[in-house]
C-alpha positions as CSV (number, residue, x, y, z in Angstrom):
1,M,0.1,0.1,0.1
2,A,1.6,3.5,-1.1
3,P,1.5,6.3,1.7
4,V,-1.2,8.8,1.5
5,P,-1.2,12.7,2.3
6,A,-1.2,12.9,6.3
7,A,-0.9,15.2,9.1
8,V,-0.2,14.6,12.9
9,V,-2.0,16.5,15.6
10,F,-0.4,16.5,19.3
11,V,-3.1,16.4,21.9
12,A,-3.6,15.6,25.8
13,D,-6.9,13.3,25.3
14,V,-6.5,11.3,22.4
15,A,-9.8,9.8,22.7
16,R,-11.8,12.9,23.1
17,V,-10.1,14.6,20.1
18,A,-10.2,11.6,17.7
19,A,-13.9,11.5,18.4
20,F,-14.2,15.3,17.5
21,Y,-12.7,14.7,14.1
22,C,-14.5,11.6,13.3
23,D,-18.0,13.3,14.5
24,V,-17.3,16.6,12.9
25,F,-15.4,15.9,9.7
26,G,-16.6,12.0,9.1
27,M,-13.3,10.6,9.6
28,A,-13.1,6.9,10.3
29,R,-10.7,5.6,12.8
30,L,-8.3,2.9,11.2
31,E,-6.2,2.1,14.1
32,G,-4.9,3.2,17.4
33,D,-4.5,2.8,21.1
34,A,-4.7,5.1,24.4
35,G,-1.4,6.9,22.7
36,Y,-2.6,7.5,19.1
37,A,-5.2,7.0,16.9
38,V,-5.3,7.0,13.1
39,L,-8.3,8.6,11.3
40,A,-8.8,8.8,7.4
41,R,-11.1,10.5,4.9
42,D,-10.9,10.7,1.3
43,G,-7.3,9.7,0.9
44,F,-5.9,11.7,3.7
45,Q,-5.0,10.5,7.3
46,L,-4.8,12.3,10.4
47,T,-2.9,11.0,13.3
48,V,-4.0,12.3,16.8
49,H,-1.0,11.5,19.0
50,A,-0.7,12.0,22.6
51,L,1.5,14.8,23.9
52,Q,4.6,13.7,25.9
53,G,4.2,15.9,29.1
54,E,3.9,19.4,27.3
55,P,1.3,21.8,28.9
56,M,-1.8,22.7,27.4
57,P,-1.4,26.4,25.7
58,L,-2.2,29.6,27.6
59,G,-5.7,30.7,26.7
60,G,-6.5,27.1,25.3
61,V,-5.7,27.6,21.7
62,R,-2.7,26.6,19.8
63,E,-2.9,29.2,17.2
64,D,0.9,29.4,16.3
65,A,0.9,25.5,15.5
66,Y,3.3,25.0,12.3
67,V,0.6,23.2,10.3
68,K,-3.2,24.1,9.8
69,V,-5.1,21.2,8.6
70,C,-7.9,22.3,6.0
71,F,-10.8,19.9,5.7
72,P,-13.5,20.3,2.8
73,V,-17.1,20.4,4.2
74,R,-20.5,20.6,2.3
75,S,-21.8,23.2,4.7
76,I,-19.7,25.7,7.2
77,E,-22.6,26.2,9.0
78,A,-23.4,22.7,9.4
79,A,-19.7,21.8,10.5
80,R,-20.0,24.9,12.9
81,A,-23.0,23.2,14.8
82,A,-21.3,19.8,15.0
83,A,-17.7,21.3,16.1
84,A,-19.7,23.1,18.9
85,R,-21.6,19.6,19.9
86,A,-18.3,17.9,19.8
87,G,-16.4,20.3,22.4
88,G,-14.7,22.5,19.8
89,E,-15.8,25.5,18.0
90,I,-15.5,27.3,14.2
91,W,-15.3,30.9,14.4
92,P,-18.5,33.1,13.7
93,A,-19.6,33.6,10.2
94,D,-18.1,37.3,10.3
95,R,-14.8,35.8,10.4
96,A,-15.0,33.6,7.2
97,W,-13.3,34.7,4.0
98,E,-13.7,33.8,0.3
99,A,-11.0,32.7,-2.1
100,P,-12.7,33.0,-5.6
101,S,-10.0,32.0,-7.6
102,R,-9.7,28.9,-5.9
103,G,-13.4,28.6,-5.6
104,F,-14.0,28.3,-1.5
105,R,-15.2,30.2,1.4
106,A,-13.1,29.1,4.6
107,C,-13.3,29.7,8.3
108,D,-11.0,28.7,11.2
109,G,-11.9,26.9,14.3
110,R,-10.6,24.8,17.1
111,D,-10.7,21.3,18.3
112,P,-11.4,20.4,22.1
113,E,-7.5,21.1,22.8
114,G,-7.3,24.4,21.0
115,N,-5.5,23.0,17.7
116,V,-6.5,25.3,15.2
117,F,-8.1,23.8,11.6
118,Q,-9.8,25.4,8.9
119,V,-12.9,24.2,7.1
120,R,-13.7,25.1,3.4
121,E,-16.9,25.0,1.4
122,A,-17.4,25.4,-2.5
123,L,-18.4,28.6,-3.4
């Protein structure tokens, strides 16, 4: 099997954050244990990996992460509601922006541990 595009997000509570990405983005759990979970959707894998003793960020948001994962969604509004139910959030509609040349509207959000991600819906 060939490798697929992937990203890793480091968290304190693997089970909670993995459930968030499955619930909000329809990812499927491929494998894992208490220390990690590999999730997949549409040829992309996200590994949710346990932190090695690092503290939670001040204010609860890791905005200065080196990687921001962008997820395609059918509806930012629907994803916003799902994120809230799952313990995260997607910023309010007034913080969304459009990239007409690339065909999408985008908005950032955070998972339950403050890792920032982006959702994108087609224009």
